[in-house]
C-alpha positions in Angstrom: 17.2 30.6 9.7 15.1 33.2 7.1 12.8 31.0 4.9 14.4 31.8 1.5 11.5 30.9 -0.7 8.1 32.0 -1.1 5.5 31.3 1.7 2.5 32.5 -0.5 1.4 31.0 -3.9 2.9 33.4 -6.5 5.5 35.6 -4.9 8.9 35.4 -5.9 11.4 33.6 -3.5 14.3 35.8 -1.8 16.5 33.2 -3.2 15.4 34.0 -6.8 15.6 38.2 -6.2 19.2 37.0 -4.8 20.1 35.4 -8.0 18.9 38.1 -10.3 21.0 40.7 -8.1 24.1 38.5 -8.0 23.8 38.9 -12.3 24.4 42.9 -12.2 27.1 42.3 -8.5 30.8 43.1 -9.6 32.0 42.7 -6.1 32.8 38.5 -5.8 32.7 38.7 -2.0 29.2 39.6 -2.2 28.2 36.7 -4.7 29.6 34.4 -2.7 28.3 35.3 0.4 24.8 35.3 -1.0 25.4 32.1 -2.9 26.5 30.9 0.8 23.2 31.7 2.3 21.4 29.5 -0.4 24.2 26.6 0.4 23.8 26.6 3.9 20.0 26.6 3.0 19.9 23.6 0.4 22.3 21.4 2.9 20.8 22.1 5.9 19.1 19.3 7.7 16.9 21.2 9.2 15.4 21.6 6.1 15.4 18.1 5.1 11.4 18.1 5.3 10.7 21.3 3.3 13.7 21.3 1.4 12.5 19.0 -2.0 9.1 21.4 -2.7 10.9 24.6 -1.8 13.5 23.7 -4.9 11.0 22.7 -6.9 8.8 26.3 -6.4 12.2 28.3 -6.9 13.2 26.5 -10.2 9.2 26.8 -11.4 10.3 30.5 -11.0 12.9 30.2 -13.0 16.0 29.4 -10.7 17.8 27.2 -13.4 17.5 29.7 -15.9 19.3 32.6 -13.7 22.0 29.9 -12.3 22.5 29.4 -15.8 23.3 32.8 -16.8 25.5 33.1 -14.0 27.8 29.8 -14.7 28.1 30.4 -17.9 29.6 34.4 -17.0 31.9 33.9 -14.0 34.6 32.0 -12.9 36.9 30.7 -10.0 35.1 30.3 -6.6 31.8 31.7 -7.8 31.6 29.0 -10.3 32.6 26.4 -8.1 29.8 27.6 -5.4 26.9 27.6 -8.8 28.2 24.1 -9.4 27.7 23.3 -6.0 23.9 24.5 -5.7 23.6 22.6 -9.2 24.8 19.5 -7.8 22.3 20.0 -4.4 19.2 21.0 -6.9 20.2 17.9 -8.9 19.1 15.5 -6.1 15.7 16.2 -6.8 14.3 14.4 -9.4 12.0 16.7 -11.2 14.7 19.2 -11.8 17.3 16.8 -13.4 15.7 16.9 -17.6 15.6 20.7 -17.1 19.2 20.8 -16.2 19.5 18.8 -19.1 17.6 20.6 -21.7 18.9 23.8 -20.2 22.1 22.7 -21.4 24.3 22.2 -18.1 26.1 19.2 -19.3 28.2 20.4 -22.2 29.2 23.3 -19.4 29.9 20.9 -16.9 31.7 18.2 -18.9 35.1 20.5 -19.9 35.3 21.6 -16.2 36.1 17.7 -15.7 39.9 18.6 -16.8 40.2 21.8 -14.6 43.2 21.6 -12.4 41.4 22.7 -10.1 40.5 19.4 -8.0 37.6 21.5 -5.8 36.0 22.5 -8.8 36.3 19.5 -10.7 35.0 17.6 -7.6 31.6 19.3 -7.4 31.2 19.5 -11.4 31.6 15.3 -11.0 28.8 15.7 -8.0 26.4 17.8 -10.4 26.7 15.2 -13.5 26.8 12.1 -11.4 23.1 13.7 -10.1 22.0 14.7 -13.2 22.2 11.1 -14.3 20.7 8.8 -11.6 18.1 7.3 -13.0 17.8 9.6 -15.7 18.4 8.7 -19.4 18.2 11.8 -20.8 21.0 12.8 -18.8 23.5 10.0 -19.4 22.5 10.3 -23.4 23.3 13.9 -23.4 26.8 12.9 -21.3 27.6 10.6 -24.2 26.8 12.8 -27.0 29.7 15.4 -25.7 32.0 12.4 -25.1 31.6 12.9 -21.5 33.0 8.6 -20.7 36.2 9.4 -22.1 36.4 12.7 -20.1 35.6 11.1 -17.0 37.9 8.0 -17.6 40.4 10.1 -18.1 40.1 12.0 -15.3 40.1 8.9 -12.9 43.5 7.6 -15.0 44.9 11.1 -13.9 43.8 11.3 -10.4 44.8 7.5 -9.9 48.2 8.3 -7.4 47.1 12.0 -6.6 48.4 13.0 -3.4 47.0 16.5 -3.8 44.2 17.9 -0.8 41.0 16.8 -2.1 42.3 14.1 -4.6 40.6 11.2 -2.3 37.3 12.8 -2.5 37.4 13.8 -6.0 38.2 9.6 -6.9 35.4 8.6 -5.1 33.1 11.2 -6.6 34.0 10.6 -9.9 33.8 6.5 -9.2 30.0 7.9 -8.0 29.4 9.5 -11.2 30.6 6.7 -13.1 28.0 4.3 -11.2 25.3 6.6 -12.0 26.3 6.9 -15.9 26.3 3.4 -16.5 23.8 1.9 -14.7 21.3 -0.2 -16.4 22.7 1.9 -20.1 24.2 -0.6 -21.9 25.8 1.4 -24.9 27.9 3.5 -21.9 28.7 0.2 -19.9 30.6 -0.6 -23.3 32.6 2.2 -23.4 33.7 2.0 -19.9 35.4 -1.1 -21.2 36.5 -0.6 -24.5 40.3 -1.0 -24.3 40.0 -2.6 -20.6 40.0 0.8 -19.2 37.7 0.4 -16.5 39.7 -3.1 -15.6 42.8 -1.3 -15.4 41.8 1.4 -13.2 40.0 -0.7 -11.0 43.0 -2.8 -10.6 45.6 0.0 -10.2 43.1 1.4 -7.4 42.5 -1.9 -5.0 46.5 -2.1 -5.4 47.1 1.2 -4.7 47.8 2.1 -0.8 44.9 4.8 -1.0 43.6 5.7 2.6 40.1 5.1 1.5 39.2 1.4 0.5 35.8 2.6 -0.5 37.3 4.1 -3.9 38.4 0.4 -5.1 35.2 -1.3 -4.3 33.3 1.2 -6.2 35.3 0.9 -9.2 35.3 -3.2 -8.8 31.2 -2.4 -8.4 31.1 -0.6 -11.4 33.4 -4.0 -13.2 30.4 -6.3 -12.3 27.8 -4.2 -13.2 28.8 -3.9 -16.7 27.6 -7.4 -17.1 24.6 -7.1 -14.5 21.4 -8.1 -14.4 20.5 -4.8 -12.5 16.6 -4.9 -11.8 17.6 -3.7 -8.0 17.4 0.0 -7.1 20.6 1.3 -6.7 19.5 4.1 -4.5 17.0 1.9 -2.4 20.2 -0.5 -1.9 22.1 2.8 -0.4 19.2 3.5 1.5 18.4 0.1 3.1 22.2 -0.5 3.6 23.7 2.9 4.8 24.9 5.5 3.4 26.1 6.3 0.0 26.3 10.1 -0.6 27.6 10.7 -4.0 27.4 14.4 -3.4 30.5 14.3 -1.5 29.6 13.2 2.4 30.5 10.0 4.2 31.3 7.1 2.6 30.6 3.7 3.7 33.0 0.8 2.9 30.9 -1.6 3.8 27.6 -0.4 1.7 30.3 -0.1 -1.2 31.2 -3.5 -1.1 27.5 -4.7 -0.8 26.6 -3.0 -3.5 29.4 -4.8 -5.6 27.8 -7.9 -4.8 24.6 -7.3 -5.1 24.4 -7.8 -9.0 24.4 -11.0 -11.3 27.5 -11.5 -14.3 25.7 -12.4 -17.5 27.3 -10.7 -20.5 30.2 -13.4 -21.5 31.9 -10.2 -23.5 33.1 -8.9 -20.1 33.6 -12.3 -18.4 36.5 -12.7 -20.9 37.2 -9.5 -19.7 37.6 -10.1 -16.0 39.2 -13.1 -17.0 42.3 -11.5 -18.3 42.6 -8.9 -15.9 44.1 -9.3 -12.1 40.7 -8.6 -10.9 40.0 -11.9 -9.7 43.8 -12.0 -7.4 43.1 -8.7 -6.0 39.8 -9.4 -5.2 40.6 -12.4 -2.9 43.3 -10.3 -1.8 40.8 -8.0 -0.1 40.0 -11.4 2.5 43.7 -10.9 3.2 43.7 -7.4 4.4 40.3 -7.6 6.0 42.0 -7.9 9.3 39.1 -7.1 11.5 37.0 -9.0 9.3 34.2 -6.2 9.1 33.3 -7.0 5.2 34.5 -11.1 4.8 30.7 -11.8 4.7 30.1 -9.0 1.6 33.3 -9.9 0.0 33.0 -13.5 0.1 28.9 -12.5 -1.4 31.2 -10.7 -4.4 32.8 -13.8 -5.1 30.3 -16.2 -5.0 28.6 -14.0 -7.4 31.4 -14.2 -9.6 32.2 -18.0 -9.2 28.8 -18.8 -11.3 31.2 -18.8 -14.2 33.5 -22.2 -14.9 36.6 -19.9 -15.7 36.1 -17.6 -12.3 35.9 -20.9 -10.3 39.5 -22.2 -12.6 41.1 -18.8 -11.7 40.2 -18.2 -8.0 41.2 -21.9 -7.3 44.7 -21.3 -8.5 44.9 -18.2 -6.0 45.2 -18.6 -2.2 41.5 -18.3 -2.0 40.9 -21.9 -0.6 43.2 -21.3 2.5 41.5 -18.0 3.4 38.2 -19.9 3.5 39.6 -22.4 5.3 41.1 -19.7 7.8 37.9 -17.9 8.3 35.9 -21.2 8.9 38.3 -22.2 11.6 38.4 -18.9 13.1 34.7 -18.7 12.9 33.9 -22.4 14.1 32.4 -22.7 17.8 31.4 -19.7 17.5 27.1 -19.8 18.1 26.4 -15.8 17.2 24.9 -15.3 13.9 27.3 -13.5 12.0 29.8 -16.2 12.9 27.2 -19.1 11.7 26.6 -16.8 8.3 30.5 -16.5 7.6 31.0 -19.9 7.9 28.0 -21.0 5.5 29.1 -18.7 3.3 33.2 -19.4 3.0 31.6 -23.3 2.8 29.3 -22.7 0.4 31.8 -20.8 -2.0 34.6 -23.7 -1.1 31.6 -26.0 -2.3 30.9 -23.9 -5.3 34.8 -24.1 -6.7 34.9 -27.8 -6.6 31.7 -27.6 -9.0 34.4 -27.0 -11.6 36.2 -29.8 -13.1 39.3 -27.8 -13.5 38.7 -26.1 -10.1 37.9 -29.3 -8.3 41.2 -31.3 -9.6 43.3 -28.0 -8.0 41.4 -28.4 -5.1 41.5 -32.5 -4.8 45.7 -32.4 -5.4 45.6 -36.4 -5.7 43.6 -36.2 -1.8 47.1 -34.8 -0.6 45.7 -30.9 -0.3 44.6 -29.2 2.6 41.2 -28.7 0.9 40.3 -32.3 1.3 41.6 -32.8 4.5 39.8 -29.7 6.0 36.7 -31.3 4.0 37.0 -35.0 5.5 37.5 -32.9 9.3 33.4 -31.1 8.2 32.0 -34.5 8.3 33.1 -35.1 11.4 31.7 -31.4 12.5 29.2 -30.2 15.6 27.9 -27.3 12.6 24.9 -28.6 10.7 26.0 -27.0 7.9 29.8 -27.6 7.7 28.7 -31.3 7.6 26.2 -30.8 4.9 29.1 -28.9 2.6 31.4 -31.8 4.0 29.0 -34.0 1.8 28.4 -31.9 -1.1 32.2 -31.6 -1.1 32.8 -35.2 -1.3 30.1 -35.6 -4.1 31.9 -33.3 -6.0 35.5 -35.0 -5.6 33.7 -37.9 -6.6 33.2 -37.2 -10.1 35.6 -40.0 -11.8 36.8 -43.0 -10.6 40.2 -42.6 -9.4 38.8 -39.9 -7.4 36.2 -42.2 -5.6 38.9 -45.2 -5.2 41.0 -42.7 -3.2 38.2 -41.0 -1.4 37.1 -45.1 -0.2 40.6 -45.4 0.6 40.9 -42.5 2.9 37.8 -43.6 5.1 35.2 -41.4 3.4 32.4 -43.9 3.4 32.2 -45.0 7.0 32.2 -40.9 8.2 29.3 -40.3 5.5 27.4 -43.4 6.7 27.7 -42.2 10.2 26.5 -39.0 8.8 23.5 -40.6 7.5 22.4 -42.8 10.1 22.3 -40.0 12.5 20.5 -38.1 10.2 16.6 -37.2 10.7 14.0 -37.1 8.4 13.9 -33.2 8.4 17.3 -32.8 7.5 16.5 -33.6 3.7 19.3 -31.3 2.1 21.5 -33.2 4.4 20.6 -36.7 3.1 20.1 -35.4 -0.3 24.0 -34.5 -0.2 24.8 -37.7 1.5 23.2 -39.8 -1.0 24.2 -38.1 -4.1 27.8 -38.6 -2.8 27.1 -42.4 -2.4 25.5 -42.7 -5.4 29.2 -41.2 -7.2 31.4 -43.5 -5.0 29.0 -46.7 -6.0 29.8 -45.9 -9.9 33.4 -47.6 -9.8 33.1 -51.3 -10.4 35.9 -51.9 -8.0 34.2 -50.0 -5.2 30.6 -51.6 -5.5 31.2 -54.9 -3.9 33.6 -52.5 -1.0 30.4 -50.4 -0.9 27.6 -53.0 -0.1 30.5 -54.7 2.6 30.7 -51.6 4.2 26.9 -51.9 4.8 25.8 -49.2 2.8 22.5 -51.3 1.5 21.3 -51.5 4.6 22.2 -47.9 5.6 20.0 -46.5 2.6 17.5 -49.2 2.8 16.4 -47.8 6.1 15.6 -44.6 4.4 12.4 -45.8 1.9 10.2 -45.4 4.4 10.5 -41.5 3.9 8.0 -40.1 2.7 10.2 -37.4 0.9 10.3 -37.8 -2.8 13.9 -35.8 -3.2 15.3 -38.1 -0.8 13.7 -41.3 -2.5 14.9 -40.0 -5.8 18.2 -40.0 -4.8 18.2 -43.1 -3.0 17.1 -44.8 -6.3 20.1 -43.6 -7.8 22.2 -45.0 -5.0 20.7 -48.1 -5.6 20.5 -48.4 -8.8 24.6 -48.2 -8.8 24.7 -50.8 -6.4 22.6 -53.3 -8.1 24.6 -52.5 -11.7 27.1 -56.1 -12.4 26.1 -57.2 -8.9 23.9 -60.6 -9.2 23.6 -61.0 -5.4 22.7 -57.5 -4.5 20.1 -57.5 -7.1 18.7 -60.9 -5.8 18.2 -59.4 -2.2 16.1 -56.8 -3.2 14.2 -58.7 -6.0 13.5 -60.6 -3.4 12.1 -58.2 -0.9 8.5 -57.9 -1.7 7.4 -54.9 0.6 10.8 -52.7 -1.5 9.1 -54.0 -4.7 5.8 -53.0 -3.5 7.0 -49.8 -2.9 9.3 -49.1 -5.8 6.4 -50.2 -8.3 4.5 -47.4 -6.4 7.1 -45.0 -7.0 6.9 -45.7 -10.9 3.5 -43.8 -10.8 4.7 -41.4 -8.5 3.2 -38.2 -10.6 4.3 -35.6 -8.5 7.9 -36.3 -8.7 8.6 -37.7 -12.3 12.6 -38.2 -11.6 11.3 -40.2 -8.6 9.0 -42.1 -11.5 12.0 -42.4 -13.8 14.8 -44.1 -11.8 11.9 -46.3 -10.3 11.2 -47.7 -13.6 14.8 -48.0 -14.5 15.7 -49.9 -11.3 12.7 -52.4 -12.5 14.9 -52.7 -15.7 18.0 -53.2 -14.0 16.8 -55.7 -11.4 15.3 -58.0 -14.3 18.9 -57.5 -16.2 21.4 -57.8 -13.9 19.4 -60.4 -11.5 17.8 -62.9 -14.2 16.4 -64.8 -12.3 12.6 -66.3 -13.2 11.4 -65.8 -9.5 12.9 -62.3 -8.9 10.5 -61.9 -12.6 7.2 -63.3 -11.1 8.5 -61.2 -7.8 7.9 -57.9 -9.9 4.9 -59.4 -12.3 3.2 -60.3 -9.0 3.9 -56.1 -7.4 1.9 -55.3 -10.7 5.5 -54.2 -11.9 5.0 -55.1 -15.6 3.0 -52.1 -16.6 5.9 -49.9 -15.8 8.2 -51.1 -18.0 5.8 -50.9 -21.3 5.3 -47.3 -20.2 8.9 -46.6 -19.7 9.3 -47.7 -23.6 7.6 -44.7 -24.8 10.1 -42.8 -23.2 11.8 -39.9 -24.5 15.2 -41.2 -23.3 16.3 -43.5 -25.8 18.4 -44.9 -22.8 15.4 -45.8 -20.6 14.1 -47.1 -24.1 16.5 -49.6 -24.3 16.3 -50.5 -20.5 12.5 -51.1 -20.6 13.2 -53.0 -24.1 15.6 -55.9 -22.6 13.7 -56.1 -19.2 10.8 -57.1 -21.3 12.5 -59.3 -23.7 14.0 -61.0 -20.4 10.3 -61.4 -19.0 9.0 -62.8 -22.5 11.8 -65.4 -23.1 11.5 -66.7 -19.2 7.8 -66.1 -18.0 5.6 -65.3 -20.8 2.6 -67.2 -19.1 2.7 -65.6 -15.8 3.3 -61.8 -17.1 0.9 -62.3 -20.5 -2.2 -60.6 -18.8 -0.3 -57.8 -17.7 1.5 -57.3 -21.0 -1.8 -57.5 -22.4 -3.8 -54.8 -20.3 -0.6 -52.4 -20.9 -1.3 -52.4 -24.6 1.9 -53.7 -25.1 1.2 -54.7 -29.0 -0.2 -51.4 -29.4 3.5 -49.7 -28.5 5.3 -52.2 -30.5 3.3 -51.4 -33.8 3.7 -47.5 -32.8 7.5 -47.5 -32.5 8.0 -50.0 -35.3 5.5 -47.8 -38.0 7.3 -44.7 -36.6 10.1 -43.4 -39.3 11.6 -41.1 -36.8 12.6 -44.0 -34.5 16.7 -44.5 -34.4 17.7 -48.0 -35.5 19.0 -49.2 -32.4 15.7 -49.2 -31.1 13.9 -50.3 -34.4 16.2 -53.6 -33.6 15.8 -54.0 -29.7 12.0 -53.5 -30.3 11.6 -56.0 -32.9 13.8 -58.5 -31.0 10.9 -58.4 -28.0 8.5 -58.6 -31.0 10.2 -62.1 -32.2 10.8 -63.7 -28.2 7.1 -62.6 -28.0 5.9 -64.7 -30.9 8.6 -67.4 -30.3 7.6 -67.6 -26.8 3.7 -67.4 -27.7 3.4 -70.7 -30.6 4.1 -74.0 -28.9 7.0 -75.9 -30.2 6.0 -78.5 -33.0 6.3 -81.8 -31.1 3.0 -79.8 -29.2 0.4 -79.7 -32.6 -1.3 -82.7 -33.1 -2.1 -83.2 -37.2 -5.9 -82.4 -37.4 -6.8 -82.5 -41.5 -4.3 -80.4 -42.6 -4.2 -78.0 -39.8 -2.6 -78.8 -36.4 -4.8 -78.1 -33.0 -2.2 -77.1 -30.0 -1.8 -80.1 -27.4 -2.7 -77.6 -24.3 0.6 -76.1 -23.0 0.4 -72.5 -23.6 -2.0 -70.2 -21.8 -5.3 -68.6 -23.8 -3.4 -65.6 -22.4 -0.3 -66.1 -24.7 -2.1 -66.7 -27.8 -4.1 -63.9 -27.7 -1.3 -61.9 -26.6 0.1 -63.3 -30.0 -2.8 -63.0 -31.8 -3.2 -59.3 -30.6 0.2 -58.1 -32.2 -0.3 -60.3 -35.5 -3.6 -58.8 -35.7 -2.0 -55.0 -35.7 -0.2 -55.2 -39.3 3.0 -56.5 -37.7 3.7 -58.4 -41.0 3.7 -55.4 -43.4 5.2 -53.2 -41.1 8.1 -55.8 -40.5 8.3 -56.5 -44.6 8.7 -52.6 -45.1 11.6 -52.3 -42.3 13.3 -55.5 -44.7 14.0 -52.1 -47.0 15.3 -49.8 -43.8 18.7 -48.2 -44.5 20.5 -50.0 -41.8 22.2 -53.4 -42.3 20.7 -54.1 -38.8 17.5 -53.3 -39.0 16.9 -55.2 -41.9 18.8 -58.3 -40.4 16.1 -58.0 -37.6 13.2 -57.3 -39.7 14.2 -60.6 -41.5 14.4 -62.6 -38.3 11.0 -61.8 -37.3 9.4 -62.2 -40.8 10.6 -65.7 -40.5 9.2 -66.7 -37.2 5.9 -65.6 -38.6 6.1 -67.6 -41.7 7.3 -70.5 -39.8 4.5 -70.0 -37.5 1.9 -73.3 -37.6 -1.6 -72.7 -38.5 -3.6 -73.4 -35.1 -7.3 -73.9 -34.6 
């Protein structure tokens, strides 16, 4: 092919000469022949490596000015070819802003309304390419009301069966994507009056031959509220061919583009909920007979399901049945693609169960198809289905009725079987099973049943694990089993090996969750066991310090649990625990709480109760005191450490602080403070 561009610097290109000649030619046939030669060069695959540089060189020589002159002085086929040339030139990044500056946008926009489909298509191509990653182009389209013209075009051609209408619709959708990508104002314009949602729904439902059109409109609907940090063009290059300028369109690519972005703006969430798009997207799964696009449609639905409102809508559709069908059709196939599809479908089903309403809709009183399918997953040979089954059970077990029904349906035995056959490397699976067991252990009516079924023994095996994420969930299960179950508390409280590990976990700086759960577990053992020997075992394993530390927790529940546990220790085995209480700086902790004006009344009352208990337990009864010259001398039944602990508290300014709390605005605090003062005032003077 003859080189139409300069071969030496400074020489005008032949194409420029041809453009100049076009301005004086009156013969339309000759004009079109010259334009065809230029188009052939620009679109030839043989020139792919050199065309961009050649275009930039021609543009420097005034090519765009020549095209502008021709465009504004011709019509019909010649004008269409000029616009087509502009579309090719606008592929080059360096020419997009010059196209805007020369004023092509206001000339091209009215052509979108042309009855001539061919020229309207070329105008869409050119404008779409000018707007690609070019805010100046987008702003220019915006300033001339281009969004309204584009949406009008999309609406007017929705059902058109004219020749070229399919291609025009595809090109127009591509223009819409490039126009609105990362441009918030234009995104909002496209959704005013739910315009694009209306168009998208009709496009999906209409029996057009090219489903890619529907996917492009759907992609724009999600893109409106997307974190569009990804490069649209790069994804097109990586995934397939996305040719806005009129080439073949890949359905798979267009669906994939749709699901790449995340929904974030609340305004579009409301519009999406009110539209029929959820149903129509689900219908894509049903119409995808060959399964070619199943994964990308699933990915799309997973992204949308980040919102509870969308979960609720999807739960009311036929989606769950589609997911079950997809999983069943792929089960037994070992190829990577089938395993990936199983993973995505089961992940989506589990995700739907994280919403309260959607979970109830799918549980259906333990009689729905989703429930029965998930129970089967626990027996599956597919690792991810077992994991998904455990996660799903945990999501179902979010209220007492569900928990009872799950146990009645035999889910507990299946969970334990999966747990016993798991290994140390299956962290996520163990984590999921323990989460489900913890939820199942919450209802009072289930606790003893779980213990009888061997849950305690099964999970205690995991105490040897070095994975803190597993230990965290393990402690949660144990704490629920101990709640209100004295026999379980005593069994664990008399297990010195377990207590030793428990105290060490209280010091686990690498996992704050384990640290907190372990400390709470100590408190719950004391509360539910109420055994002197159990408390002594905890003291023997140096378990007092974690409880005193827990008193200063930022969580009120944990503070109360620690205060109650320490009060029980002080009232029962103060002599055994006094040294550890002193070393843990209990006196300072008490004074800090009572002297802090921001501490809530409930914590103040419980701290005052602990203070009163310590003072009483560390003060000998009157019968053990021997008169001695107006003073009293203890007969020796209290340890020096008990007295030292009490003295440390008393010498920290306790009396004055408690006196000030007698004036507290809360009545219960005033009453508790009065009781402590009474104990202080009745203390005998010792020598």
